[in-house]
C-alpha positions as CSV (number, residue, x, y, z in Angstrom):
1,X,31.7,13.0,51.9
2,X,30.1,15.9,49.8
3,X,26.9,16.7,48.0
4,X,28.6,16.4,44.6
5,X,28.0,13.3,42.7
6,X,31.0,13.5,40.5
7,X,31.6,9.8,39.7
8,X,29.1,7.6,38.0
9,X,28.8,3.8,38.0
10,X,28.8,2.2,34.6
11,X,25.7,0.1,34.0
12,X,26.0,-3.7,34.2
13,X,24.4,-4.1,30.8
14,X,26.7,-1.6,29.2
15,X,30.1,-2.8,30.4
16,X,30.1,-5.5,33.2
17,X,33.8,-5.5,33.9
18,X,33.9,-1.7,34.2
19,X,30.8,-1.8,36.3
20,X,32.6,-4.2,38.7
21,X,35.6,-1.9,39.0
22,X,33.3,1.1,39.6
23,X,31.4,-0.7,42.4
24,X,34.6,-1.8,44.1
25,X,35.9,1.8,43.9
26,X,32.7,3.6,45.0
27,X,32.1,1.0,47.7
28,X,35.5,1.8,49.1
29,X,36.5,-1.8,49.1
30,X,40.0,-1.8,47.5
31,X,42.3,-0.1,45.1
32,X,45.3,-1.2,43.0
33,X,48.6,-1.1,44.8
34,X,50.2,0.6,41.8
35,X,53.7,0.5,43.2
36,X,53.5,-3.3,43.6
37,X,52.6,-5.1,40.4
38,X,49.4,-7.0,40.4
39,X,48.6,-6.4,44.1
40,X,45.9,-4.4,45.8
41,X,45.2,-2.4,49.0
42,X,42.2,-3.7,50.8
43,X,40.5,-0.6,52.4
44,X,38.8,-0.6,55.8
45,X,35.3,-1.3,54.4
46,X,36.6,-4.2,52.3
47,X,38.7,-5.6,55.1
48,X,35.7,-5.4,57.5
49,X,33.8,-7.7,55.2
50,X,36.8,-10.1,55.1
51,X,36.8,-10.1,58.9
52,X,33.1,-11.1,59.0
53,X,33.9,-13.9,56.5
54,X,36.8,-15.0,58.7
55,X,34.8,-15.1,61.9
56,X,31.9,-17.1,60.4
57,X,34.2,-19.6,58.7
58,X,36.6,-19.9,61.6
59,X,33.7,-20.8,63.9
60,X,32.6,-23.5,61.4
61,X,36.1,-24.9,61.1
62,X,36.4,-25.2,64.9
63,X,33.0,-26.8,65.1
64,X,34.3,-29.6,62.8
65,X,37.4,-30.1,65.0
66,X,40.1,-28.0,63.3
67,X,42.8,-25.9,65.0
68,X,44.5,-22.8,63.6
69,X,48.2,-22.8,63.0
70,X,50.7,-20.7,61.1
71,X,53.6,-21.8,58.8
72,X,56.4,-19.8,57.1
73,X,55.7,-17.6,54.1
74,X,59.0,-18.8,52.5
75,X,59.3,-22.4,51.3
76,X,62.6,-24.0,50.2
77,X,62.5,-24.4,46.4
78,X,63.4,-28.0,46.7
79,X,60.2,-28.7,48.6
80,X,58.0,-27.6,45.7
81,X,59.9,-30.0,43.4
82,X,59.2,-33.1,45.5
83,X,55.7,-33.6,44.1
84,X,56.1,-33.5,40.3
85,X,52.5,-32.6,39.3
86,X,52.4,-29.9,42.0
87,X,55.5,-28.1,40.9
88,X,54.4,-28.3,37.2
89,X,51.0,-26.8,38.1
90,X,52.4,-23.9,40.0
91,X,55.7,-23.2,38.2
92,X,54.3,-20.3,36.0
93,X,52.9,-18.5,39.1
94,X,55.8,-18.8,41.5
95,X,57.8,-15.8,42.9
96,X,61.3,-16.8,44.1
97,X,63.6,-15.1,46.6
98,X,67.2,-15.5,45.6
99,X,69.0,-12.9,47.7
100,X,68.8,-11.9,51.4
101,X,71.2,-10.2,53.8
102,X,73.1,-8.7,50.9
103,X,74.1,-12.0,49.3
104,X,72.8,-14.9,47.2
105,X,71.0,-17.7,49.1
106,X,72.4,-21.2,49.0
107,X,68.9,-22.4,48.2
108,X,66.2,-20.0,46.8
109,X,62.9,-19.7,48.7
110,X,59.5,-19.7,47.0
111,X,57.0,-17.2,48.3
112,X,54.1,-19.6,49.1
113,X,51.6,-20.1,46.4
114,X,50.0,-22.7,48.7
115,X,51.4,-24.7,51.7
116,X,51.0,-28.4,51.0
117,X,54.8,-28.9,50.7
118,X,56.0,-27.2,53.8
119,X,53.2,-28.6,55.8
120,X,54.1,-32.0,54.5
121,X,57.6,-31.6,55.9
122,X,56.3,-30.8,59.4
123,X,53.6,-33.5,59.2
124,X,56.4,-36.0,58.7
125,X,58.0,-34.8,62.0
126,X,54.8,-34.8,63.9
127,X,53.1,-38.0,62.8
128,X,54.5,-41.4,63.8
129,X,51.5,-43.4,65.1
130,X,47.8,-43.8,64.4
131,X,47.3,-42.1,67.7
132,X,48.5,-38.9,66.0
133,X,45.7,-39.1,63.5
134,X,43.5,-37.5,62.4
135,X,45.5,-34.2,62.3
136,X,43.2,-31.4,61.3
137,X,44.7,-27.9,60.9
138,X,43.8,-24.6,59.3
139,X,45.9,-21.6,58.4
140,X,44.8,-18.0,57.8
141,X,47.5,-16.4,55.6
142,X,48.5,-14.6,52.5
143,X,49.8,-16.2,49.4
144,X,51.4,-15.0,46.2
145,X,50.8,-16.2,42.6
146,X,52.4,-14.1,39.9
147,X,49.3,-13.5,37.7
148,X,49.7,-11.9,34.3
149,X,46.2,-10.4,34.2
150,X,44.7,-9.1,37.4
151,X,41.4,-7.8,38.7
152,X,40.7,-6.6,42.2
153,X,39.7,-9.4,44.6
154,X,39.1,-11.9,41.7
155,X,42.7,-12.4,40.7
156,X,45.7,-10.6,42.2
157,X,49.3,-11.4,42.7
158,X,48.9,-11.5,46.5
159,X,45.7,-12.4,48.2
160,X,44.4,-13.5,51.6
161,X,42.9,-16.9,52.2
162,X,42.5,-19.8,54.6
163,X,44.0,-23.2,53.8
164,X,43.0,-26.3,55.7
165,X,45.3,-29.3,55.8
166,X,44.5,-32.7,57.3
167,X,46.1,-36.1,57.6
168,X,44.2,-39.4,58.1
169,X,44.7,-43.1,58.6
170,X,42.5,-44.2,55.7
171,X,41.4,-43.0,52.3
172,X,37.8,-43.2,53.3
173,X,38.4,-40.8,56.2
174,X,40.2,-38.3,53.9
175,X,37.4,-38.4,51.3
176,X,34.8,-37.9,54.1
177,X,36.8,-34.9,55.3
178,X,37.1,-33.3,51.9
179,X,33.4,-33.7,51.3
180,X,32.6,-32.4,54.8
181,X,34.6,-29.2,54.2
182,X,32.8,-28.7,50.8
183,X,29.6,-28.9,52.8
184,X,30.9,-26.2,55.1
185,X,31.7,-24.0,52.2
186,X,28.3,-24.6,50.7
187,X,26.6,-23.7,54.0
188,X,28.6,-20.5,54.2
189,X,28.0,-19.5,50.6
190,X,24.3,-20.0,50.8
191,X,23.5,-18.9,54.4
192,X,26.0,-16.0,54.7
193,X,26.8,-14.9,51.2
194,X,23.3,-15.5,50.0
195,X,24.9,-17.2,47.0
196,X,23.3,-20.4,45.6
197,X,26.0,-22.8,44.5
198,X,26.4,-26.0,42.4
199,X,28.4,-28.7,44.2
200,X,30.5,-31.3,42.4
201,X,33.8,-32.8,41.3
202,X,36.2,-31.1,39.0
203,X,37.3,-32.8,35.7
204,X,40.9,-34.1,35.7
205,X,42.1,-31.1,33.7
206,X,40.6,-28.7,36.2
207,X,41.7,-30.4,39.5
208,X,44.3,-29.0,41.8
209,X,47.9,-29.9,40.9
210,X,48.9,-32.9,43.0
211,X,45.4,-33.9,44.0
212,X,43.6,-37.2,43.3
213,X,40.2,-35.5,43.2
214,X,39.1,-31.8,43.6
215,X,35.6,-30.9,44.7
216,X,34.2,-27.4,44.2
217,X,31.3,-25.0,44.6
218,X,30.4,-22.8,41.7
219,X,28.3,-19.6,41.8
220,X,26.7,-17.7,39.0
221,X,27.5,-14.0,38.7
222,X,25.1,-11.5,37.1
223,X,26.9,-11.7,33.7
224,X,26.3,-15.4,33.7
225,X,29.9,-16.4,34.3
226,X,30.9,-18.9,37.0
227,X,32.9,-18.1,40.1
228,X,34.7,-20.9,41.8
229,X,33.8,-20.0,45.4
230,X,35.6,-22.8,47.2
231,X,37.6,-26.0,46.6
232,X,38.4,-29.1,48.7
233,X,41.0,-31.6,47.6
234,X,41.5,-35.3,48.2
235,X,45.3,-35.5,48.0
236,X,45.5,-39.3,48.4
237,X,48.9,-40.3,49.5
238,X,50.8,-38.1,46.9
239,X,52.2,-35.7,49.4
240,X,52.6,-38.4,52.1
241,X,54.9,-40.3,49.8
242,X,56.7,-37.2,48.6
243,X,57.5,-36.2,52.2
244,X,57.7,-39.6,53.7
245,X,54.8,-39.0,56.1
246,X,54.3,-42.5,57.7
247,X,52.4,-43.8,60.6
248,X,52.2,-47.2,62.4
249,X,48.7,-48.6,62.6
250,X,47.1,-50.5,65.4
251,X,48.5,-53.8,64.1
252,X,52.1,-52.4,63.9
253,X,52.0,-52.1,60.1
254,X,53.5,-48.9,58.5
255,X,51.7,-46.8,55.9
256,X,51.7,-43.4,54.3
257,X,49.0,-40.9,55.5
258,X,46.1,-39.9,53.4
259,X,45.7,-36.1,53.2
260,X,43.3,-33.3,52.2
261,X,43.5,-29.6,51.7
262,X,40.8,-27.0,51.1
263,X,40.5,-23.2,50.9
264,X,38.6,-20.0,50.1
265,X,40.0,-16.5,49.6
266,X,39.3,-12.8,49.3
267,X,37.8,-13.6,45.9
268,X,34.6,-14.2,47.8
269,X,34.3,-10.4,48.2
270,X,34.5,-10.1,44.4
271,X,31.7,-12.7,44.3
272,X,29.6,-10.7,46.6
273,X,29.9,-7.7,44.4
274,X,29.2,-9.5,41.1
275,X,26.3,-11.7,42.5
276,X,24.2,-9.0,44.2
277,X,25.2,-5.4,43.5
278,X,23.3,-3.1,41.2
279,X,23.8,0.0,39.1
280,X,23.7,2.2,42.2
281,X,26.6,0.4,43.8
282,X,27.3,-2.2,46.4
283,X,24.6,-4.5,47.8
284,X,25.6,-6.6,50.7
285,X,23.7,-9.5,52.3
286,X,23.0,-8.3,55.9
287,X,25.0,-11.2,57.5
288,X,28.2,-10.0,55.9
289,X,27.6,-6.2,56.1
290,X,30.0,-4.5,58.5
291,X,27.3,-1.8,59.0
292,X,23.8,-3.2,58.8
293,X,21.9,0.0,59.5
294,X,22.7,3.7,59.3
295,X,20.7,6.4,61.0
296,X,20.7,9.7,59.1
297,X,19.6,12.8,61.0
298,X,17.5,15.4,59.0
299,X,16.9,18.9,60.3
300,X,16.8,22.4,58.9
301,X,17.2,24.6,61.9
302,X,19.9,24.6,64.5
303,X,17.3,24.4,67.3
304,X,16.1,21.1,65.9
305,X,19.5,19.6,65.9
306,X,19.8,18.8,69.6
307,X,16.6,16.7,69.8
308,X,17.4,14.8,66.6
309,X,20.9,14.0,67.9
310,X,19.6,12.9,71.3
311,X,16.9,10.6,69.9
312,X,19.2,9.3,67.1
313,X,21.9,8.3,69.6
314,X,19.2,6.6,71.8
315,X,17.9,4.6,68.7
316,X,21.5,3.6,67.8
317,X,22.0,2.2,71.3
318,X,18.7,0.3,71.1
319,X,19.6,-1.3,67.8
320,X,23.1,-2.1,68.9
321,X,21.8,-3.9,72.0
322,X,19.5,-5.8,69.6
323,X,22.6,-7.1,67.8
324,X,22.3,-4.8,64.8
325,X,25.6,-3.2,63.7
326,X,24.5,0.4,63.6
327,X,26.1,3.7,62.7
328,X,24.7,7.1,63.5
329,X,26.0,9.5,60.8
330,X,26.5,12.8,62.6
331,X,29.1,14.2,60.1
332,X,28.5,17.9,60.2
333,X,29.6,18.9,56.7
334,X,27.3,16.8,54.5
335,X,23.7,17.1,53.7
336,X,21.3,14.2,54.1
337,X,21.3,13.5,50.3
338,X,25.0,13.1,50.3
339,X,24.8,10.8,53.2
340,X,22.2,8.7,51.5
341,X,24.4,8.5,48.5
342,X,27.5,7.6,50.5
343,X,25.9,4.7,52.4
344,X,24.0,3.4,49.4
345,X,27.2,2.9,47.5
346,X,28.8,1.1,50.5
347,X,25.9,-1.4,50.4
348,X,24.5,-0.7,53.9
349,X,21.3,-2.8,54.0
350,X,19.0,-0.5,56.0
351,X,18.8,3.3,56.2
352,X,16.8,5.1,58.9
353,X,15.8,8.7,58.3
354,X,15.1,10.7,61.5
355,X,13.8,14.3,61.6
356,X,11.7,16.5,63.8
357,X,8.4,15.2,62.4
358,X,9.5,11.6,63.0
359,X,10.4,12.5,66.6
360,X,7.0,14.1,67.1
361,X,5.3,10.9,65.8
362,X,7.7,8.6,67.7
363,X,8.5,6.8,64.4
364,X,11.4,6.6,62.0
365,X,11.4,6.1,58.2
366,X,13.2,2.9,57.2
367,X,14.5,2.2,53.6
368,X,15.9,-1.0,52.3
369,X,19.0,-1.0,50.1
370,X,17.3,-3.5,47.8
371,X,14.4,-1.2,47.1
372,X,10.7,-1.2,47.9
373,X,8.5,1.2,49.8
374,X,9.7,3.0,52.9
375,X,8.5,1.5,56.2
376,X,7.4,3.7,59.1
377,X,8.3,2.0,62.3
378,X,7.5,3.1,65.9
379,X,10.5,3.7,68.2
380,X,9.4,1.0,70.6
381,X,9.3,-1.6,67.7
382,X,12.5,-0.7,66.1
383,X,14.8,-3.1,67.9
384,X,12.6,-6.1,66.9
385,X,11.5,-5.0,63.4
386,X,14.9,-4.1,62.0
387,X,16.4,-7.5,62.8
388,X,13.3,-9.0,61.1
389,X,13.9,-6.8,58.0
390,X,17.5,-7.8,57.8
391,X,16.5,-11.5,57.9
392,X,13.9,-10.9,55.2
393,X,16.5,-9.2,53.1
394,X,19.0,-12.0,53.5
395,X,16.4,-14.5,52.2
396,X,15.3,-12.2,49.4
397,X,18.8,-11.6,48.1
398,X,19.4,-15.4,48.1
399,X,16.1,-16.1,46.4
400,X,16.8,-13.5,43.8
401,X,20.2,-15.0,43.0
402,X,18.7,-18.5,42.8
403,X,15.9,-17.4,40.4
404,X,18.6,-15.7,38.2
405,X,20.7,-18.9,38.1
406,X,17.7,-21.1,37.4
407,X,16.6,-18.8,34.6
408,X,20.0,-18.8,33.0
409,X,20.9,-22.5,33.3
410,X,19.8,-24.7,30.4
411,X,20.1,-28.2,29.0
412,X,22.0,-28.5,25.7
413,X,19.3,-29.8,23.3
414,X,20.1,-32.6,20.8
415,X,21.6,-31.0,17.7
416,X,22.1,-27.6,19.4
417,X,25.6,-25.9,19.4
418,X,27.2,-25.1,22.7
419,X,28.4,-21.7,21.7
420,X,25.0,-20.5,20.6
421,X,23.4,-21.9,23.8
422,X,26.1,-20.4,26.0
423,X,25.7,-17.0,24.4
424,X,22.0,-16.1,23.9
425,X,22.7,-12.6,22.6
426,X,20.4,-9.6,22.6
427,X,22.2,-8.2,25.7
428,X,21.3,-11.3,27.8
429,X,23.8,-12.8,30.3
430,X,25.8,-15.9,29.5
431,X,24.4,-19.2,30.6
432,X,25.4,-22.3,32.5
433,X,24.9,-25.3,30.1
434,X,24.3,-28.8,31.2
435,X,25.6,-31.0,28.4
436,X,26.7,-34.6,27.8
437,X,30.4,-35.2,27.9
438,X,32.1,-38.6,27.3
439,X,34.9,-38.0,29.8
440,X,37.6,-37.5,27.1
441,X,40.2,-34.8,27.8
442,X,40.5,-34.2,24.1
443,X,36.7,-33.4,23.8
444,X,37.0,-31.1,26.9
445,X,40.0,-29.3,25.4
446,X,38.2,-28.8,22.1
447,X,35.2,-27.2,23.9
448,X,37.5,-24.8,25.7
449,X,39.4,-23.9,22.5
450,X,36.2,-23.3,20.5
451,X,34.0,-21.6,23.1
452,X,36.3,-20.5,26.0
453,X,33.9,-22.5,28.3
454,X,35.2,-25.0,30.8
455,X,33.6,-27.8,32.8
456,X,32.8,-26.1,36.1
457,X,31.8,-29.3,37.9
458,X,30.3,-32.8,37.5
459,X,27.4,-32.3,39.9
460,X,27.1,-34.7,42.9
461,X,23.4,-35.2,42.4
462,X,23.3,-35.2,38.6
463,X,20.7,-37.8,37.5
464,X,21.7,-40.6,35.2
465,X,20.8,-39.3,31.8
466,X,22.4,-41.2,28.9
467,X,23.1,-39.3,25.7
468,X,25.8,-38.5,23.1
469,X,28.9,-36.4,24.0
470,X,28.5,-32.9,22.7
471,X,31.8,-33.2,20.8
472,X,32.4,-36.7,19.6
473,X,29.0,-38.2,20.0
474,X,30.3,-41.0,22.2
475,X,28.3,-42.4,25.0
476,X,27.7,-40.3,28.2
477,X,25.8,-41.3,31.3
478,X,25.3,-37.8,32.8
479,X,25.8,-34.2,32.0
480,X,28.6,-31.8,33.0
481,X,28.1,-28.1,33.7
482,X,29.9,-25.9,31.1
483,X,30.3,-22.1,31.6
484,X,32.8,-19.3,31.1
485,X,34.4,-18.5,34.4
486,X,36.5,-15.9,36.3
């Protein structure tokens, strides 16, 4: 930390992709792992955010009856080939191990891009009866997908995630499970990430390879692009048949299990950056901030230092006991201005400034990362008021993101062109466009070719709204959400 402000953050309006890279760098979240193509190093501040994401989601998974497990990183290549659509969908991204122990392997191993196949193998060994069902597991792991174009957190060769895998006796139970887990992701996105999301079903061209149906939540970033923030898949009996996962029901009949899988990854950290941060750096919703409050001591004379340090430490203890993750920045070689700058770029929600005058008045100056006037708070009110401020900020960040999405989501009017509606121009962000679509894969592909927009989801609660398909003019009973996406 120093007083020199040598690096600048590009403005969002000027160059959004560069702004994103600048905020990730200045927020000390991650950096490219230059010696390993397409991978990243997650730095302590970035990993601390991931740990908070893990803890919150893990509690939710366990509340819904899931247990954590761990499966091997390496998957026999033959496993991936058992489900035809699955192998076709992942073939371009697969990394393969062909040698180990100084010699060629009899069968190559795939570094897991996802674990449906190896989990299917073990499900077939573990499940024989309806009494073994439902089987509801979750794995926290790393995966590898050999991406050609990478961006920190959003798309890297290796990333961290969780993948849930369940087996059920009926299709209705599997569908209910897949929908329940999408509800869990929705709750997490909106209550923890402060990110409003659209919920719905993916089109067939966008669904997970090997799934019957894919459900997703989609958030809008500040450039108007969509971020798929979580997916949940109804796998039907596809993997049950591929891996011969059978069970005997209560009547003695034998059938294949019905399965689901669902997951979110470290791309959520990229979503936090793009949804909430500003031209001064990272902005974090308080529930996911590793440091929620920082106390910065201010003094000019050495004789003032002792009292400021004593009171600052006491206030830190008070806030910590109140459940606020608090740091007291006592670093001796940086001035207050440099400390303000440092913590602002790391997205700490609340900054407390403490000097001799504050001690004399028994108050502290409190500043919100999201702006607004400073608030002067008495020492004896601090442990109740700061949690209130953090809760207010959590709501405000969500409401701001919701207003942004609503302002930039439009209906495609009769006769209007999708591209012109998607791109309003004049420096404005891209839009989400609700437009009629007939259900044809050819019409969907034409939209993608001509506008680079995809169907993000077919919303669950979309009202019946008959109209002509935006491409062919054929009949449509509801609208799909089109957007460009990460």
